[in-house]
N, C-alpha and C positions, 0 to 999 in steps of 0.2 A: 818676402813679399807676399801679398795676398789680394785676391779679387773676390768680392762678395763674401768675405769672411773665410775663404779657403787659403790657408798658408801654403806657400811653396818656395823652393829655393830658386834664387835668380841665377846662380852659378851651377854648372854641372861638374866642374873641377872642385873637389873638396879636400885635397891634400893641402896642408899648410893653412894659412890664414887668409880669409876674405872678409873685408871690413869696410866701414864708412860708406854705405851705399847712398846713392842719390838717384832720384827717379823724376822723369818728366813725361807728362801725358800728352798724346796727340788728340786732335779733334774727334777722331773716330773711337777713342778709348784705348787704342794701342799705346804702348809706352816703351821707354828706354830706361834701363837701369845701368848705372856705372858704379864701380867699386874699385878699391885698391887691394892688392894681395897677390898671392901666387895663383897662376893659371896654367893652362895646358903647356906641357914641356918644362914645367917647374920654373916658369919665367915670372919674376916679380914685376909688377907695374900697375898701370891703370887699365881696367878691362871694362867692356860694355856688352850688353846683350839686348836684343829687340824682342818684344812680346806682342801678341795680338790682344784684342780687347778682352778675351776670355782668360788671359794669363798664360797662353800656350807659347812656348818659345818659337820665334820666327827664325831660328838659326842657333849657331853655337856662340859662346862668348868670343869676343874679338879683342885683341890687344890694341889699346889706344897708344900707349907709350910704355916701353920697358924701362926699368931702372928704379931708383929709390924715390918713389912718388907717394903722395898722400892727398886726402881730402878732395875727391872729385866732386864737381857740381855740374849738373846738366841743365841747360837753358833751351827751351823749345820755342821755335818760331810759332806764333799763334795762329797762322793761317796756312803756311805751306809745309809744315811739319819737318822742316830741316832743323838742325839743332847744333849747339856748341857745347863741348865739354871743356871745362877748365879744371886745373888741379895745381897742387904744389909739387915742385921738383926739388929734391935735396941733393945738391951737387957741392956740398961744403957750406954754402949759404942756402937759405930757402928762397926759391923764386917761383913765379907764377907762369904756367904754360896753358895753352888752349889749342883746340883743334875743331874745325867745322866739319859737319856731316850733312849729306843730302837726306831727304825724306826717306829714301830707301836704305839709309845707314851706311852709304859709301863715303869715304873721306873726300872732302872737296879740296883739300890742300894738306900739306905737311903740318905737323904741330909747330907752334911758334911761341916765342917768348912774349910775355905781356908787359911786365914791369920794366921801365927804363932805368930806374934807380936800382943798382945791383948790390950796393953795400948792405951788409946785414941781412935781416930776415924780411921777406915779403910773403905774407900768408893770405891765401885766397879767402874771400869772405862771401861774395855773392856774384851772380851772373844773371842778367836779364836780357831778353830779346824783344824787339818791337815788331809791329806789323809789317814794316819794310824790310826786316831782317837785320837791321842795325842792332848792335849789342854793346853792353857795357859790362866790364868786369871790375869789381871793387876788391881791394885788398888792404890789409893792415901792413904797414912796413916803415922802414927807415928810408928817408929820401927827401931831397929838396930842403935840407936844413933842419928838419924836425927829427926827434929821436924815434917816435912812434906815432903814426897817424893813419888816417884812412885816405888811400889814394885810389884813383880809378883810371881806366883807359876806355875810351869810346871808339868803336869800330863801325865802318859801314858794312853793308850786307855781303861784300866780297872779302871781308876780313882785313881791310886796310884801315890803319888808325886815322880817325877824323881830326884829332888834335893831339898835342903832346899829353903825356901823363899829367893828371891834375890832382890837386889836393881837394878832398871833400870837407875836411874839418877846418879849412881856411885859417883864420886868425886864432883859432882856439889852440892853445899849446897844451902839452901834457900827453897823456897816453890814451889812445883810442884803439880799440881792437876789432869791433864788429860793425857791419853795416848791411843794409838790404836796399835794393833798388827796384823801382817799378816804373814802366814807361806809361806816359799819358798818350791819349789818341793823337795829340799834336806832334809826337815824336820827342818831346822833352821827357826827362826822367826825374823822379824824386828819389832822394836817398834819406834813409832814416837809420 
């Protein structure tokens, strides 16, 4: 990581591997970094760390979830600085998990499963948060009759699903692997 051209390590634990970082910035310039790898106590999992606007750690790295996990993505609330971290969990099949955090970095609830379709691989692609705190998580996966497509799950600000898991690529068949989302001021979201 780097602020103003100065490179620094996001993690303080350097044994083993730390990889696939994701960062999200708050309004005041402070930020959160999440990554996968080994952390304190030689625990593998998803880790996060808070930093102030100058890039100074605001604490030690914190375990989000232990286990065989990968590809963390951080989505920041645009006004209240709470955030959501999503990631892949490998428990034989690849599934998508997420956890909500307050602006102070405290967990708001336990980690939860995102994908309703559990057959085969579900690989996280993108996470976006709107001004009300609602969020959408997109992932590529097998489900609802297609071999591989882009699916999504929309949540309200308290982490409750707003609707069932949905297909993004609709009537288009074949293989789709990646997507991004952005919320509009109306609360609707676009997917590309």
